[in-house]
C-alpha positions in Angstrom: 184.2 83.5 -27.2 184.5 80.0 -28.5 188.2 79.1 -28.0 189.1 80.1 -31.6 192.2 82.2 -31.8 190.9 84.5 -34.5 187.7 86.4 -35.4 186.3 88.1 -38.5 186.6 91.9 -38.8 185.6 94.4 -41.5 187.2 97.8 -42.0 185.3 101.0 -43.0 186.8 104.2 -44.0 186.8 107.3 -46.3 188.9 105.7 -49.1 189.4 102.5 -50.9 192.7 101.4 -49.1 190.7 99.1 -46.9 187.1 100.2 -47.0 184.9 97.1 -46.7 187.9 94.8 -46.5 187.3 91.7 -44.3 190.2 90.2 -42.4 190.9 87.7 -39.7 192.3 89.2 -36.5 193.8 87.5 -33.5 192.3 87.9 -30.0 194.7 89.7 -27.6 194.5 88.3 -24.1 191.1 86.7 -25.0 189.6 90.1 -26.1 188.9 91.8 -29.4 191.6 94.2 -30.6 190.6 97.8 -29.9 192.8 99.3 -32.7 194.0 98.0 -36.1 196.8 99.7 -38.0 197.4 99.0 -41.7 200.6 100.1 -43.4 201.2 100.7 -47.2 204.1 102.2 -49.2 203.3 104.6 -52.0 206.1 106.4 -53.9 208.5 106.3 -51.0 205.9 107.4 -48.4 204.8 105.0 -45.7 201.0 105.4 -45.1 199.7 104.1 -41.8 195.9 104.1 -41.3 194.4 103.3 -37.9 190.9 101.9 -37.3 189.0 101.6 -34.0 186.6 98.9 -33.1 182.9 99.7 -33.1 180.4 98.8 -30.4 178.9 95.9 -32.3 180.1 92.5 -31.2 178.7 90.2 -33.9 181.1 89.0 -36.5 182.4 90.5 -38.7 183.3 93.1 -36.0 183.4 96.6 -37.6 186.4 98.9 -37.3 186.1 102.5 -38.3 188.9 104.7 -39.8 190.1 107.4 -37.3 193.7 108.4 -38.2 196.3 108.5 -41.0 200.0 109.1 -40.6 202.3 109.6 -43.6 206.1 109.4 -43.3 208.9 109.3 -45.8 211.0 106.2 -45.9 214.3 106.8 -44.1 217.3 106.9 -46.4 215.3 107.9 -49.4 214.5 111.5 -48.4 216.6 114.4 -49.7 218.9 115.7 -46.9 218.1 119.3 -45.8 221.6 120.8 -46.0 222.2 124.4 -46.9 224.6 125.0 -49.9 
């Protein structure tokens, strides 16, 4: 590590949300981040996609898609109340 607070990373995944996207990430306690989570909102649904760091250590450091969690935004969902 060179004393710089950020490093270049590139995300790879099965869809275009972040596939091939390069970004600057901050070191955490002087180490590369193990997991990156991106969040997007689409039609009232929060989509969280997680990426894990690959074994390569040359920049840009690759992160591979491993999980997606979709949740409705609170307050916008229809209440489940019987009539």
